[in-house]
C-alpha positions as CSV (number, residue, x, y, z in Angstrom):
1,M,-24.8,-4.1,13.4
2,K,-25.4,-1.3,15.6
3,H,-25.8,1.9,14.7
4,T,-23.0,3.1,17.3
5,E,-20.7,0.4,15.4
6,H,-21.0,2.2,12.4
7,N,-20.0,5.5,14.5
8,S,-16.9,3.9,15.4
9,F,-16.3,2.8,11.9
10,F,-16.7,6.5,10.8
11,N,-14.6,8.0,13.7
12,E,-11.5,5.5,13.6
13,A,-11.0,7.0,9.9
14,N,-12.3,10.6,10.9
15,E,-9.3,10.8,14.4
16,T,-6.7,10.2,11.7
17,I,-8.0,12.3,9.1
18,K,-8.0,15.2,11.4
19,R,-4.8,14.5,13.1
20,I,-3.2,14.7,9.4
21,Q,-5.3,18.1,9.0
22,N,-3.9,19.6,12.6
23,E,-0.4,18.5,11.4
24,N,-0.2,20.2,7.8
25,P,-2.6,23.4,8.7
26,S,-0.9,25.5,5.5
27,L,-1.2,22.2,2.8
28,N,-5.1,23.5,0.9
29,E,-4.7,20.9,-1.7
30,L,-4.7,18.1,1.1
31,N,-8.2,18.9,2.1
32,W,-9.1,16.7,-1.5
33,F,-7.4,13.9,0.0
34,C,-9.1,13.8,3.3
35,S,-12.4,13.8,2.1
36,G,-11.9,11.5,-0.1
37,A,-10.3,8.9,2.3
38,C,-13.2,10.3,5.0
39,A,-15.9,9.6,2.3
40,R,-14.6,5.8,2.3
41,F,-15.9,5.5,5.8
42,N,-19.3,6.9,5.0
43,R,-22.0,4.9,5.1
44,D,-24.1,7.0,3.0
45,Y,-21.2,7.1,0.5
46,L,-20.5,3.1,0.3
47,S,-23.9,2.3,0.2
48,S,-24.7,4.6,-2.7
49,R,-21.7,2.3,-4.4
50,D,-22.2,-0.1,-6.5
51,P,-18.7,-1.3,-7.6
52,Q,-18.5,-3.2,-11.2
53,V,-15.1,-5.0,-10.3
54,I,-13.7,-5.1,-6.1
55,V,-10.0,-5.7,-6.0
56,L,-9.2,-7.5,-3.0
57,G,-5.4,-7.4,-2.1
58,D,-2.5,-5.4,-4.8
59,D,-1.5,-8.5,-6.5
60,I,-3.0,-7.9,-10.0
61,P,-1.3,-5.9,-12.4
62,A,-2.8,-2.3,-12.3
63,E,-2.8,-2.6,-16.3
64,I,-4.8,-5.1,-16.6
65,I,-7.5,-4.0,-14.5
66,H,-8.1,-0.6,-15.6
67,A,-8.2,-1.9,-19.7
68,V,-11.3,-3.4,-18.9
69,C,-12.8,-1.5,-15.7
70,D,-13.4,2.3,-15.0
71,R,-13.0,2.2,-11.3
72,P,-12.4,-0.8,-9.8
73,F,-12.9,-0.6,-6.0
74,Y,-9.6,-1.8,-4.1
75,V,-9.9,-3.7,-0.8
76,L,-6.7,-3.7,1.4
77,G,-7.7,-3.7,5.0
78,G,-6.4,-1.6,7.4
79,S,-9.5,-1.1,9.8
80,L,-9.9,-2.1,13.1
81,E,-14.0,-2.0,12.7
82,T,-14.5,-4.2,9.4
83,A,-12.1,-6.7,11.4
84,H,-14.3,-6.9,14.5
85,W,-17.2,-7.6,12.0
86,A,-15.4,-10.7,11.0
87,D,-15.2,-11.9,14.0
88,E,-18.0,-14.6,13.7
89,L,-16.8,-15.8,9.8
90,T,-12.9,-16.6,10.4
91,P,-11.0,-18.9,12.5
92,R,-9.3,-17.2,15.6
93,D,-5.8,-16.8,14.2
94,T,-6.9,-15.2,10.8
95,D,-4.1,-12.3,10.2
96,P,-5.8,-8.6,11.1
97,F,-5.5,-7.6,6.7
98,S,-7.9,-10.8,6.1
99,R,-10.1,-9.9,8.5
100,S,-11.0,-7.0,7.8
101,S,-11.2,-7.5,4.4
102,I,-13.9,-10.1,5.2
103,G,-15.2,-7.2,6.9
104,W,-15.4,-4.7,4.3
105,L,-16.8,-7.4,1.7
106,I,-19.6,-9.4,4.3
107,N,-21.4,-6.9,6.6
108,P,-25.2,-6.2,7.7
109,E,-24.6,-2.3,7.4
110,F,-23.5,-1.8,3.5
111,D,-23.2,-4.3,0.3
112,L,-20.6,-3.5,-1.5
113,T,-20.5,-6.8,-3.2
114,K,-24.3,-7.1,-5.0
115,N,-23.3,-7.0,-8.3
116,A,-19.1,-7.3,-8.4
117,L,-17.2,-9.6,-9.5
118,I,-14.4,-9.9,-6.7
119,V,-10.6,-10.2,-7.9
120,T,-8.1,-11.2,-6.3
121,A,-4.5,-13.5,-6.5
122,V,-4.0,-16.7,-4.6
123,S,-0.7,-15.2,-2.8
124,S,-0.8,-16.8,0.6
125,D,-3.0,-19.1,2.7
126,S,-5.1,-16.5,4.7
127,R,-5.5,-15.5,1.0
128,R,-7.3,-19.0,0.1
129,K,-9.6,-18.7,3.2
130,L,-10.7,-15.7,2.3
131,I,-11.8,-16.8,-1.3
132,S,-13.4,-19.8,0.3
133,I,-15.5,-18.0,2.7
134,L,-16.4,-15.6,0.4
135,R,-17.5,-18.1,-1.9
136,S,-19.9,-19.8,0.2
137,G,-21.1,-16.5,0.9
138,G,-22.5,-16.3,-3.0
139,R,-19.8,-14.0,-3.7
140,K,-18.5,-13.9,-7.4
141,V,-14.4,-14.5,-7.2
142,A,-11.9,-14.6,-10.0
143,A,-8.7,-15.8,-9.0
144,I,-5.4,-16.6,-10.3
145,D,-2.1,-18.2,-8.9
146,V,1.3,-16.7,-8.1
147,P,3.7,-19.3,-10.6
148,P,7.5,-19.0,-8.6
149,A,9.4,-16.4,-9.0
150,D,11.9,-18.5,-11.2
151,Q,12.2,-16.6,-14.2
152,S,11.5,-19.9,-16.5
153,E,9.6,-19.4,-19.8
154,N,7.0,-21.9,-18.6
155,S,6.2,-19.4,-15.3
156,L,5.8,-16.6,-18.0
157,R,3.6,-18.3,-20.3
158,Y,1.3,-19.7,-17.7
159,Y,1.3,-16.1,-15.8
160,T,0.8,-14.1,-19.0
161,R,-2.6,-16.5,-19.8
162,Q,-3.8,-16.3,-16.4
163,L,-3.9,-12.4,-16.8
164,V,-5.3,-13.1,-20.1
165,T,-8.1,-15.1,-19.0
166,L,-8.7,-12.6,-15.7
167,A,-8.8,-9.7,-18.0
168,E,-11.6,-11.4,-20.4
169,T,-13.7,-12.4,-17.0
170,I,-13.6,-9.1,-16.0
171,G,-14.3,-7.7,-19.2
172,R,-17.6,-9.5,-19.4
173,H,-18.8,-8.8,-16.8
174,T,-18.2,-5.1,-17.1
175,G,-18.8,-4.7,-21.1
176,K,-15.3,-3.7,-21.7
177,R,-14.3,-6.0,-24.4
178,F,-10.2,-6.9,-23.4
179,S,-8.3,-5.6,-26.7
180,G,-4.7,-4.1,-27.3
181,R,-6.2,-0.6,-27.5
182,R,-7.8,-0.6,-24.1
183,L,-4.3,-2.1,-22.8
184,K,-1.8,0.1,-24.4
185,E,-4.0,2.9,-23.0
186,S,-4.5,1.5,-19.8
187,A,-1.0,1.2,-19.4
188,K,0.0,4.2,-20.2
189,K,-2.4,5.5,-17.6
190,V,-1.0,3.5,-14.9
191,A,2.9,4.7,-16.2
192,E,1.2,8.2,-15.2
193,A,-0.1,7.8,-12.2
194,H,3.0,6.0,-10.7
195,R,4.9,8.8,-12.4
196,Q,3.2,11.5,-10.4
197,R,3.2,9.4,-7.5
198,R,7.3,9.5,-7.6
199,R,7.4,12.8,-7.8
200,F,5.4,13.9,-5.0
201,L,7.4,11.7,-2.6
202,D,10.4,13.6,-3.9
203,T,8.7,16.4,-3.2
204,A,7.6,15.8,-0.2
205,M,11.3,14.7,0.7
206,L,13.0,17.9,-0.3
207,A,10.0,19.3,1.5
208,G,11.5,18.4,4.6
209,G,8.6,19.7,7.9
210,M,6.3,20.6,5.6
211,I,4.0,17.5,5.2
212,S,3.9,15.1,8.2
213,D,4.6,11.3,7.4
214,E,1.3,10.0,7.6
215,A,-0.1,12.8,4.9
216,V,2.8,11.3,2.8
217,L,1.4,7.9,3.3
218,M,-2.4,9.1,2.9
219,A,-1.8,11.0,0.0
220,A,0.1,8.3,-1.8
221,Q,-2.1,5.4,-0.6
222,S,-4.9,7.2,-1.7
223,K,-5.1,6.2,-5.4
224,Y,-6.6,3.1,-4.6
225,F,-9.6,4.5,-2.9
226,A,-9.8,7.7,-5.4
227,D,-13.1,7.0,-7.1
228,S,-10.7,8.3,-11.0
229,L,-7.4,8.2,-11.1
230,D,-7.8,10.4,-13.6
231,E,-8.9,12.8,-11.0
232,W,-6.5,11.7,-7.9
233,M,-3.5,12.4,-10.9
234,V,-4.7,15.9,-11.5
235,H,-5.1,16.8,-7.3
236,I,-1.5,14.9,-6.9
237,S,0.1,16.9,-9.5
238,R,-1.4,19.8,-7.5
239,L,0.1,18.8,-3.9
240,S,3.3,18.4,-5.8
241,D,3.6,22.0,-6.6
242,E,1.9,23.3,-4.1
243,L,4.4,21.3,-1.6
244,D,7.5,23.1,-4.6
245,Y,6.0,26.0,-4.2
246,L,6.3,26.1,-0.4
247,T,10.0,24.8,-0.6
248,T,10.8,27.6,-3.0
249,H,9.5,30.6,-1.3
250,Y,10.0,29.7,2.9
251,V,12.5,28.8,4.4
252,V,11.5,25.8,7.3
253,R,14.3,24.6,9.2
254,R,14.1,20.9,9.2
255,K,15.1,19.2,12.3
256,D,17.7,16.5,12.4
257,R,16.0,13.6,13.0
258,P,16.7,9.9,12.4
259,R,15.3,8.6,8.7
260,I,13.8,5.3,8.6
261,L,13.2,3.2,6.3
262,V,9.6,1.1,6.6
263,L,8.8,-2.5,5.5
264,G,6.8,-5.7,6.1
265,S,3.0,-5.6,6.7
266,P,1.7,-2.8,4.5
267,L,0.5,0.8,6.1
268,V,-2.8,0.9,5.1
269,F,-5.3,4.1,5.9
270,P,-6.7,4.5,8.7
271,N,-4.4,2.2,10.5
272,Y,-1.3,4.5,10.7
273,K,-0.1,3.3,14.0
274,V,3.2,3.2,12.9
275,P,3.9,6.1,11.6
276,Q,2.3,7.8,14.7
277,L,5.0,5.9,17.1
278,I,8.1,6.8,14.5
279,A,7.2,10.5,14.7
280,S,6.4,10.3,19.0
281,A,10.1,8.3,19.2
282,G,11.4,12.2,17.4
283,M,12.2,10.2,14.2
284,N,11.1,10.7,10.4
285,I,10.8,7.9,7.6
286,A,12.1,8.1,4.3
287,A,10.7,5.8,2.7
288,V,8.1,2.8,3.2
289,A,8.9,-0.6,0.9
290,D,6.2,-2.4,1.4
291,S,3.8,-4.5,-2.0
292,L,2.1,-0.9,-2.1
293,S,5.3,0.8,-2.6
294,L,6.3,-2.1,-5.1
295,E,3.3,-2.0,-7.1
296,A,3.3,1.5,-7.2
297,E,7.0,1.2,-9.0
298,L,6.5,-1.4,-11.5
299,T,5.4,0.4,-14.5
300,V,5.8,-0.6,-18.7
301,S,8.5,2.7,-19.7
302,R,7.0,4.1,-23.5
303,P,4.0,1.4,-23.6
304,H,2.9,3.0,-27.4
305,R,6.0,1.9,-28.3
306,F,4.9,-1.7,-28.4
307,N,4.3,-2.9,-31.8
308,S,1.6,-5.3,-30.7
309,A,-0.6,-6.1,-27.9
310,D,1.4,-9.3,-27.1
311,S,4.7,-7.7,-26.5
312,L,2.6,-5.5,-24.3
313,L,1.6,-8.0,-21.9
314,R,4.1,-10.2,-22.1
315,K,6.6,-7.2,-20.7
316,I,3.4,-6.6,-17.9
317,A,3.5,-9.8,-17.1
318,Q,7.5,-10.6,-16.5
319,I,7.6,-7.0,-15.1
320,H,5.3,-8.2,-12.7
321,L,6.2,-11.8,-12.3
322,S,9.7,-11.0,-11.5
323,M,9.2,-8.5,-8.9
324,I,6.1,-8.4,-6.9
325,S,5.8,-10.0,-3.6
326,S,4.0,-12.2,-2.8
327,G,3.3,-15.1,0.5
328,A,3.2,-18.3,-2.0
329,R,7.3,-17.6,-2.4
330,I,10.0,-18.8,-0.5
331,Y,12.2,-16.1,-1.6
332,N,10.7,-12.6,-3.0
333,T,14.0,-11.1,-4.9
334,G,11.4,-8.6,-6.3
335,M,11.4,-6.9,-2.8
336,Y,14.7,-8.0,-1.2
337,S,16.6,-6.1,-4.2
338,Y,13.8,-2.7,-3.9
339,V,14.6,-2.8,-0.4
340,M,18.3,-2.8,-1.2
341,N,18.3,0.1,-3.7
342,L,16.5,1.9,-1.0
343,I,19.4,1.4,1.3
344,E,22.0,2.2,-0.9
345,K,19.5,5.7,-2.5
346,L,18.3,6.7,0.9
347,K,21.2,5.5,3.9
348,P,18.1,5.3,6.9
349,D,19.6,5.9,9.7
350,G,17.5,2.5,10.8
351,I,15.0,-0.1,9.8
352,V,11.5,-0.8,11.3
353,C,10.1,-4.2,10.2
354,H,6.2,-3.8,10.7
355,I,4.6,-7.5,11.1
356,L,0.8,-7.7,11.4
357,K,-0.1,-10.8,13.7
358,G,-0.4,-14.0,11.6
359,Q,1.4,-12.6,8.4
360,I,4.5,-14.3,9.3
361,E,5.2,-15.0,5.4
362,Y,7.2,-11.2,6.2
363,D,9.1,-12.9,9.0
364,F,10.5,-15.1,6.1
365,E,12.1,-12.5,4.4
366,L,13.6,-10.6,7.9
367,P,16.7,-13.0,8.2
368,Q,18.3,-12.1,4.7
369,I,17.2,-8.2,5.3
370,E,18.8,-8.2,8.6
371,K,21.9,-9.6,7.5
372,A,22.2,-7.3,4.6
373,A,21.7,-4.4,6.8
374,E,24.2,-5.6,9.6
375,K,26.8,-5.4,7.0
376,K,26.2,-2.1,6.8
377,N,25.7,-0.9,10.0
378,I,22.3,0.0,9.7
379,P,20.2,-1.1,13.4
380,V,16.7,-3.3,12.6
381,F,13.8,-3.2,14.8
382,R,11.3,-5.6,14.9
383,L,7.5,-4.0,15.4
384,E,5.1,-6.6,15.6
385,T,1.4,-6.0,16.4
386,D,-2.4,-5.8,15.1
387,Y,-5.1,-3.0,14.1
388,Q,-5.7,-2.6,18.2
389,Y,-4.4,0.4,19.9
390,Q,-4.1,-1.3,23.5
391,D,-0.5,-2.0,23.2
392,M,0.4,1.3,21.8
393,E,1.9,2.4,24.9
394,Q,4.4,-0.4,25.2
395,L,4.9,-0.1,21.3
396,R,6.0,3.4,22.1
397,I,8.7,2.8,24.9
398,R,10.2,0.3,22.4
399,M,10.4,2.7,19.6
400,E,11.6,5.5,21.7
401,A,14.7,3.4,22.9
402,F,15.4,2.8,19.4
403,G,15.0,6.4,18.7
404,E,17.5,7.3,21.4
405,M,20.0,4.8,19.9
406,L,19.7,5.7,16.7
407,T,20.2,9.3,17.7
408,Q,23.1,8.7,20.2
409,R,24.8,7.2,16.5
410,R,24.6,10.0,14.9
411,L,25.9,11.6,17.8
412,V,28.4,10.0,17.9
413,A,29.2,10.0,14.3
414,Q,29.1,13.8,13.5
415,R,31.9,14.0,16.3
416,Y,34.5,11.1,14.6
417,R,34.1,13.7,11.5
418,H,34.5,16.4,13.7
419,T,37.5,14.9,15.4
420,A,39.2,13.1,12.1
């Protein structure tokens, strides 16, 4: 890898960070999140990291990971430059997430996998290819299967056994024995992190124009690349407090813009093309319904009240098995119900379905959502792209046309209410 290539890798993140900082100059606490996100793309920082556990994707219950690992390193794709680094390692039809993930883990500039155990779920054909490439490259990988979402006792037992085996495998690698006490402590921490995230999102929604959509996404998503989940909770709480203070003491005129629900392929820092396009088209993001946001909603309430580790583990497995979104399934009923609940709660003006090229599993779910949205008179816009930026202008024209159509619908609805 040439030095200029690493500069491009860092600049990719730095450009997004600068845009977020310029759009949110009054939020002092946001600087902590920007610094953490920027460090994730700093060669010296990455070279100094020696993670024990690397989590590939978002399919593994966080309660299991944090019970046996203090500082997991999540790899969620998102980078155009790491996708370029994987050009010679992956087939041409590999989706951007998989290419970017391989580039994170196999490159000549920094080696995160030297002493790491990579854990993931076999949730799609792309993930199987990833696992094969990593193992053939000499990396240590522990993978679990995602059984069908049939809610049968056999599926639940099978998934629970896999989680136990995975936790014990990680524990042997990190030197932390998987126990009921550690599982309860982990479940309590994860539940609190999810509660703080929800409070931040609710506060940001009330704050209106005081924080940009990209900043909201980055701050909420940064729990995946923070060095410490405990530290992240402290700062997300402070950011919520800061927004709450500004909302209470200052009057900011809320712009009457169409509100969008974004679903489909996850939006992963630093590639925030979709939020950029939505903002430039005069719209705001009401919520994001992807696998990352769904995972952050899956919480065991009051974990300390479970009498045994087995009952707590079974509850964790039951929640995740019924709700997680997986390309290995024909129907992701959990994701569908999550989207429908958000539509009912937020009543968005439109839906943008973001599809990364090659991630056809998200297209499988689109017809069912389109049919439900049609009944509620909510337009759906399908946006297929990758991590490249060459298609920005073409997509911008289409997004602006979608935004104009939603604006006209709002005006017509307002006139109808005034004359009724």
